[in-house]
N, C-alpha and C positions, 0 to 999 in steps of 0.2 A: 719380155714378160717378167712381171714381178713374182719371183718365187716366194714360197712361204717362209724360207729362211731369211731372205732379204726383208720381207715384210715384218717378221718378228724382230729382227735386229734394228730395223729403222724406225719402227712405230711402237711396238708393244713394250720392248725392253726399256727404252728411254722413259716412257710413261710410268713403268713400274718403278724405275729408279727414283723418279721425282716423288712418287707416292711414298716410297720407303724413306727418302730423305725428309719429307715433310713429317712423317710419323715420328722420326727420331727427334725432330725439333719440337714437336707438339708436347705440351705438358700432359702429364698422366691424368686420366679422369679421377675425380674424387668428389667428396661432398660439396666443395665449393668449386664448381667446374669453371674453367676460364672461358671467357666469351670467345676467345680465338678458336675454340673447338667447334663453335656453332655457327651455322649459316642461317640467315633469315629465310624461312620457307616462303615460297611464292604465295601471294594472295589470290584466292579463287574469285573468279567472276561469278555473276549470278547464275549463268548457264552451267559453269563448272561445278558450282555448289549443288545445283539440282542433280546433276549426274552423279556427283559424289554421294549425296544422301540416298539416291536410288540404289547405288551399290551397297551402301551400308544396310539399307532396309532389307535387301535380298539376303545378305549374310545374317542379319539379325533374325530373319524368319525362323531359323533353326532353334532359337531360344524360345519362341512364342508358340511352341507346340506342346500337346499333352505329353506328360511324362518328363518334360524338361522344365519349362518356366511355370507350368501349372499342372494341377492334377486333373486328369480327364474325367475321373469318376465323380468328383465333387465340383469341378469347374473353378476351384479357388487356387490362388497362387501358392507356390512354395517360395522361400526367400530367394532361391536361385540354385546354382550348381557350383560345386568345387570342380576345378579343372586341373589337368596335368600341366605342370609348369612348362614343359618343353613343347608339347604338341597342342595345347589349348583344348583338347578334347575332354568332355565331361567324365568325371570319375565317380561322383556321388551327388545325389540330390540333397539340397539343404531343406529337410522336411519340416520346416517351420515357417511361419510368416506372420504378418500383421495387417491391420486394416489400411495402413499406408500403401502397401503393395497392391492391395485390392483396389484402392482408389484409382491408381494409374491404369490397372488392367481394365476396369470398368470403362474408364474414359477412352482408352484405345479401342475397345470393342465397339463403343458407340461411334467413334470416328470411322471405323471400318464400315459400319452400317450406313453411315452418311456418304460413303463413297470416297473418302479421302485416299488419294493414291498411295501415299507412304504407309498408311495404316493397312491398306489392302495388301501391299507387298510384304509387310511384316507378319500379318495374321492369317493369310491364306494357307490352306493345307499344302499348297504348292505355289511358290512365288511366280512360276511361269504362267499361272492362271489367277491373277489377282482378284478377278471377279468372284472367285469362290469364297472370298473372305466374308462376304455378307452372311451366307448361310452358316458358316462356322461361328461367326460372332453371335448370331441369334441363338444358336445351339448352346454356346457357353454361357451367355447371359441367362438363359432359361435354367440351366443346371445350377448356376451360381446362386440365383435367388432362392431356389429350392433348398440349397445347402444353408443359406442364411436363415430361412424360415424354420428348418429343422433344428438348427442350433438354438434359435430363440425358444422353441418349444422345450428343448432338453435342458437349457440353461437360462431360464427366464430372469435370473438375477442380474444378468448383464444388460437387461433392458434393450436388447437388440444390438448393442454395441459389441465389437469383437475384441477379445484379448489377444495377446500373442498366443498363437495356436500351433498345434501340430495335427497331422492327419493320421487317423487310425480306423481301419476297417470301413473306409468310405465315409467317415464322419470327421467333422471339425471339432476338436476338443482343446480346452485350455492346456498350455504347456504345464505339465505337472511339476511339483516341487521336488528338487533333489535335496536341498537343505531348507530349513524353515525360512519362509519369506521370499524364496527366489522363484516360486512358481506363479502361475497366473490363474489359478482356480478361483480366486476371489478378488482379483485386481483388474481394474478397467483403465486402460490408457486413454487420456483425453486428446492429445495432439493428433495421433494417428486416426482416431475416429472422426475428428473434425474434417480431415482430408476425405475420408470415405463418405461422410454425410453429403458433401457437396457433389461427389460423383454420382451418388444415388439420385440426388435432385436433378442432375444433368441427364441421367439415364431415363428417369421417369418421364421427363418432358420430351426428350428426343424420341423415345419409343412411341409416345402418343402422336407426335407429329408425323412419324414414319408409318403410322397405321397399325402398329403392333399393340393394340389397345389392351388386350388381356394381360400381356406382359408388363405394359406400362402401369396397369392397375396394381399389380403385385409389387412393383418397385415403389409406387407411391404409397402403398399400404405400409411397406417396411419403413419408408421414410417417416411415416406418421408415428410408428413405434418409437423411433429415435426422437422425434419432436416432443412426444409426450413425456419422455423419460430423461431428456438431457439435463434439465435443471435439477430434478430430484437426485440424480446420480452425481453430477459434477459441481453444483453450486455449494460452496462452503459459507454458511451465514456468518460464521465467526470472522473469517478473513475478508468476506465480501468479494471473493474471487472465485473463478472456476478452478477446480482441482486439475492438476496435470495428471494425477493418478488418483482414482477413487477405490476404496476398499469396501466390500460388502460385509456388513456386520452379521447378517443371518444366513450367509451361504449363498451359493449360486442357483439353488433350486427354488427359491422364493422370488416371486416377481417384485418389481419396485414398489408396488402398492402395499406389499406386506413385508418389505425389507427396510433396511436403513443403510446409509452410506457415510463413510468417514474419510477424512484425509489420512493418507498413509503416515502413521506415526513415526516410522523409521526414517522416512525421507519426505517430509512435507514440502511440497513445492507447487507452484500455481502457474496458470497460463497468463502471466502478466507481461509476456514478451511482445515484440512487434514483428514476429517472424511467423513460423508455421502455426504456432498456437492461436493466432488470430482466427484461423478457420473455424475452430470450434466456438470461439467467442462470438463470431458473427452469426454462426448457425443458431446458437442458443438465443442470441439477441433477437433474431428475426423470426425464428420458428418455435422457440421454447415456450413452455407453459410456466409463467412467472406468478401464477395466482397465489401460491404459498409464500412468495417472497417478492411482493410488488416493487420494493425499492431496489431489488437486486439487479434488475436489467441495467439501470443507470450506474449502480455501484461498481460494476466490473470495469467501467470506463473512467472512473473518477480520477485516476492518475494517468497522465499522458504516457503512452508507450513509446511513441516516436520522439526521440531526443536528438537535438542538433549535434553534429560532429563535423570535423574538418580533416582533410587529407592534404598534404603538401607534396607535390611531385618533386622529382630530383632537380628540376629546373626552377623550383620555387613557386610554382603556380598552385593556388589553393582551390580545393574542390569541396563544396558543402555536401555533406551526406547525412542521412539518418544513421545514428550509431548502430553498429552491428554487434553480434556476439563474438564471433571470430572471423567474420568475413567469408564464411563458407557459402558457396552458391546454394547449398541446401536451404539456407535461410530465405531464399527468394521463391520457395515453393508456392507460397500464397499468391504471388503475382502471376503464376501460371494458371491459377484456378479462378479467382474472383476479380471483378473489374475495378480493382484499385486504380488502374490507369485512367479511369473516367475522370479522376481528379487531376487537374493540370500540375499541381505541386507534386503529387505522387509520381507523375511521369518524369518530371525534372529530376527528382531525387533518385528514382530508379535508374535513369540514364547516367546520373553522376556516379552511382555505385558501380556501373559497368566501366565508366571512365577510370575509376580507381582500380578496379580489378584488372583491367587490361594494361593500365599504365604501370602498375607495380611489376607485373611479370615482364613487360617489355623493357622497362628501365633496368631490371636486374638480370636480363638475359635468361629468364626462366622459360623453358620450352613447354609451357602449359599453364593451367589455372588450378585453383585450389578449392577443395570441398571436403567435407567429412566423408571418410571412405575407409576401406580396408588398407592396412599398411602393406606396401610392397616388401617382399621377403626373398631370401635365398631359397633354393629348392628344398633344403632340409629343414626349414623353419615352419612354424605354424602361423597363419595369419591372425591378426587382431584388428579390431575396429579402432580407428583414430577419429574421435569426435571433434577434437580441437584442431582441425586442419582448415586454415584459411589464410588469406593474405595478411601480411603484417602492416600495421599503420602506426606512426608515432603518436605521441601525446596521449597515450592511453585510450585511443579510440577503439582499437581492436587488440588490446594488450594480451588477450587470453590465447591468441594463436601460438602454438608451440612448434610448428614445423613448416618449413618452406622447401623441403626436399622431396615432397610427394605431389604429383599432379594427377588429376582425375579427369578423363574425357567428359564425364557428365557435367563437370563444373562449367562448361561452356554454355549450358542451356539458356541462362538468362539473355545472352546475346541474341538468340533467335527471336526473342520477344521485342527487341528494339526495332523501331521503324527502319526498314532497309538494312537490318542487321544480319540477315541470313548469310550473305557471303562471308562476313567476318566470323560469324559463329562457325560456319563450315571450315574456315581456315584454321581456327584454333582447334577445333575438333580433329581435323586431319593431322595437325601438327602432333597431337598426342597419340593418335592411332598409328602414326608412322614410326613410333618407337618400337623396338624389338618386342615381339610376342604380344603386341597390344591389339592386333586385329586377327583374331583366330577363327576357327571353324564355326563358332557361334556368334561371331560379330565382335563388337567393341569390348575391350577389357575394362577392368575395374579401376586400376591405378598402376602407376609405375614410378620408379625413382627418376629424378632428373638426370641421372647418369646413364639411364637405360639398362642398368645391370639387373634390376629387380622388378618383379611384378607382384600384384596380389592375385594368387591363383584361385580366384572365385569370380563368379558373375552374379550380379544382383539386380533386382528390379530398379532400385534407385539409380544404379550406375548405367542402366541400359534404357529404361523407358523414359526418363525425364527429358533427355535431349531430343528424342524422337517426338515426344508429345509437344515439346516447345516448338519444334519445327512446324508442327501442324497448327500452331497458334494457341495451344492449350485449350481451356474451356471458357476463358473469361469473356469472350465476345458473345457466345451463346448464353452464358449465365446472365450477362448484362441484359439481354433481351428478355429472358424468362423472369428476372427480378422486376424489370419494368412492367411486364404484363401482370405480375402478381402484386403490384403496388408496393414492392419492397426495395426498389432501387434508390428512391429518394431517402428513406431512413438509413439505408446502408451508407450512402455517400455522406450523409450528415454525420454519422459516427466517425467515418474516416477523416473528414475535414476537421472535426473537433479534436481528434486525436493528434493532429498536426499543429495544434495551437501554439506549441512552443516555438514554432517557426514564424509566427506572426511578426511582421516587421523586419525579418532578417533578409538580407540580400543573399540570393543563392548564387554562389561563385562557381565558376568552372564550367558553366553550361555550354560555352562555345568551344571548349577543347574537344579534339577528335577522340574517338575510341581508337585504341592502339592495336595494331596487328602484331603477331609474334615477331620477335627479333632474333629468335634462336630456335634450333631444332634439337631434339634429343640426339646425342652423339651416335655415330654409325647407324643412323636411322635409314631404313630401306622401305619405301612406300609400297603398300599392296595395291595402289591405285594407279601406278604408272603404266 
């Protein structure tokens, strides 16, 4: 009989000695971690990816409850929660938010109403009973539109659009100023409201189809408020562009018809990008009232936004891309929403962007992907937002990226929009969630350092909702159908095609290259899913 002493001496001790010897020979972790410390994580099959996402959705459910991810009294989102560095449990609600967070919440609620399995697991009051998500979603959508309507009555100067807001006594109010110019009492953000406008269009149409006609009418009426006011508030006749931020001249209590709007003098910038800002531009183009500025509709598209760029892999293979800002996955938000992919060239360039994104991390042994996110910190530090976080590319294509030491789970979301890309998406997502403290009591974490030593101790809507909504396909297929029915798909695609005119005659290189799987894991990673 094999005694426990003989078993310990013959099996466990030799294995322990081997591990210790290996640890002595291994280089110490640091900012530039050696690839010898990292093993390529296994690639998930389609079935494994499905099971993995189900597990994530069940854990995520704890975030999408009243008092955590949103306010039960008003139905609107908070930015998220701050969490304990060591336990991952919530310690404080981030009692502010914006229309960008609202946009994904509305979309997820509609997905649950439509019976999407993942949305039901996430939004049900109890994930053991996913069918209860439908009644919860209907309740929240009803409460939410009532909050929007009240805000528009109390602050008509915003024209129905939302500022960065906080919650006070069951009301949505603009974040007040601490110093001159830093509050949102008279400022209207354009980019975030473009995201919300399309979610309201999605909700109004879906609710009508599902038989919730009274609620659909209220969402459509609110969408009409935005349509009437979008040009008056955001179009700048002098620059012939849409403002990224508009300032009310006569305060927030006067409606647009009795107000005036100006470009922020301290920080004048416009929605001339080819990223998330496109959402407001297309909304204004297709639904806005341009009667006061008849030439403005074409003027905002006068300069092409999509510009050719190129990335060269470590093996010397070139990939044609549309130039990015910093290469953050956040820039792909629009592809989640609108049917840009109905244009073949857009599909090619979107896929090439994912080839670059995955190739860069795979070639450099980076255990994750990049996106604008909160910076991972030590337990005693305070988190800060890192906007310039993306993959680095040579030749000035993405020169603004300043960090490659931070990976964010939500950065994987564009891969879920690739045809057949869900297993690869889940593999990259799991690689990042396998890092220490990155899969906590409320689901997926915000970001971590590539060494595994630090995390961002907060959970946000951007970091949690985008990958799950992408797994559900986003809203682009449904919006393609609605736009076609409303006679707006053809003009939308004509704008997109014209905006790609700098690519005319160019050969699109790299389209045959595979998307890369992770080649490294975060050191000392222990999976929650084994």
